[in-house]
N, C-alpha and C positions, 0 to 999 in steps of 0.2 A: 535646555532642550538636549544639551548635551549630553546630562545627567541621566532623559529619557536615557539616549540611544544604549549607553554603556548599561541600562537597567533590563534594557531588551537582549543586551545581545549576554549579559550575566544568567537573565533567565535561557534563551538558544545554551547557551555551554552546560549550562542543569540537566538542563531536556537533550543534549547530543549521552551526556554523562549513564544520566537514567535508559538511555537505549540499551545502548555498551554494556552497561552490567548488565540487563534484565537481556538481552543477547545472552552473554557468554555465562549468567550462575541462572536464568529463568526468575518465575515473576517468584517464585515464594520466598527466594535467598535474599529482595530484595530492600534493602532497611534506609531512610534515609542519612544513615551514616557509609552505605556503601552507596550510596549515589552521590554524596561529599567524596568518598577516598575518587570518585571515578572523575570526578567536576574538580580533583584537584585544589577545592577549597575545607572548611569549614563546613562541619553539622549549622553551627548557627546561621553561616549566608545560605544554608538550601529555608535553611526555614524561616530569613526572612524573607524569601522570594514564596514562598508553598506553606501552605498549615501544615502538611503531614504528610505520608508519605501515598494517601489519597488519591491525594491532591496533586502530585507530580504524574501517579501515574495516568490521571486522566485527562491531563491536556500533553501528557507526553502522547495518546491514541490523537489528541483531537489536529497535534502539531505534523506527525509524523502519515496520519492517512490523505490533511489537507496537502503537505505534502508532496505525496507520490500522486495525487487526482492531479496536481497543479503542476507537475512533469510531464506526464505521463497527456495530459489534453494538451497544454505548449507542441509538443513532438506531433500530434494526433490536424490539430491545428494549420501547421508547415508544409501540411502532405494539401495538393489540389483532388485527386482523384478516391474514391472508395478503394482499392488496392494498399493504393500510398499509403493512407491514412491506417489501415487493418496494421500496415506490413510494424507502423509505425508507435501504433500502440501496443504492440507484442511486446518488440521490440523493447518499448520502457518497462514495459510489465518483466523485463527478460535484462534488465542493463548488464550482470553478472554473477556469479557463482559467490559473492565473497558478499555483495550488498543479496541480492537475493534470500541467501542463509539466514544472515543480520537480519533483516526488516521480518522472515513468515519463523523464525523462532518465538522474535519479537510479539506477532501479528497470532500466533497461533495460544496464547500466552491470554493476550488480550480474548481472544473467541471460546476461550474455557469457561473464560468467567460471561459471558456480556448474555447466556441465557439467564443469568440471576443477579443479574449489575447493570437496570437498566439505563447507566449511562452511556454503560461501551454500547450498549446495542444502541441505542439511540444515533450516540455519532461509529459506527458502524453503515449504520443503515445512510450516515449521510455523504459517506464513502459513496458505497452501492449503489447511490442515485448519482451518483458523481461519474460512479461507472456506467452504468447505465445510460446515459445523458452521451455521455464517449461513444457508446454500442451502437444507440439511437442516429445518430448521426453517422457511425459508417455505414449502415443498413440502409436508410434512408438514402445515402448520395449511391450509392451499390443496386435501388433498387431505381430510380432514377436512372442512374447509365445502364442499367438492362444486364444486371450483373449479377445481382442476388437476386432469389425470387420472392414476386409482385406478392406473394400471398403473407410468409414472414409477418408477422404484425409484432411491432419497437417491445409493445410492455412485456412477450410473452420469451422474443427471442433476448432484447441486451442483458439481462440476465444468465440467456444459457454461453454469452460469450466468454461475462466476467467467473461463472461457474468451471468454465476449460482454462482457463490462467491456471485461476487456484490452484483448481484439480491436480493440471501438469505440473506449477513450479510445487504443490506438496507431497507430491511423486518423487520428487526430483530428490526434496530435499531430503527424505525418507531415504533411497540409495546413499545420499552419502558420497556423492563420486561426482567432483568439479568435473570429471571431462564427458560426460554426460548433456550436458546441461546445456549447449547448441540441438544438442541430439530431440533434447523437452521440447524446445524452444520451437524447432522444425515441425514437432508433431502437434505442438498447443494450435499450430499456425496454419496448418491443412488442417486440424478437426475441424477448429471455428470455420474455413472454409468449406469444409463440407454438409456443415450446415447451414452455411447462408445460401449456398446452391442447390436446399435438394429442391 
């Protein structure tokens, strides 16, 4: 049992290092050696856990999107009202400039390849399915509470909510100004409210 725990910890160490390397260097510059260097282990150790660079990156995208989904879901579950859930969802998606910058640098690299690499597309679809579940929960509760428009359909509205979140964060990332992070978060929140209150 101890051996298994250490193995899982080492895998997470390698995935964290791959995330850091990808955020700093970009997808095309990543090798098993750069991942090993960031993890402060030998290339052989990385190769022991993963067959090749692609295996590391596939697991990284899966791990990263699952972690983000779990954090957003937990934040939403702590709230009782639709307004509270929506605020918690937006706040969780905007944890801070450093975290958002690192995540979106990596995530955009993966998205750029998702149309040509089916496994990336499948992982991303699972992530967006989780996002849609959160958005649907917020929307349907808000409709029951009478604060969101009754005519809105979850299947078509839920993806729009995530599109606004991602769009605002990408726009903020391109501005390269940490001081604007809060303003973009508030603009995102207001934009989602405008959609839901139509």
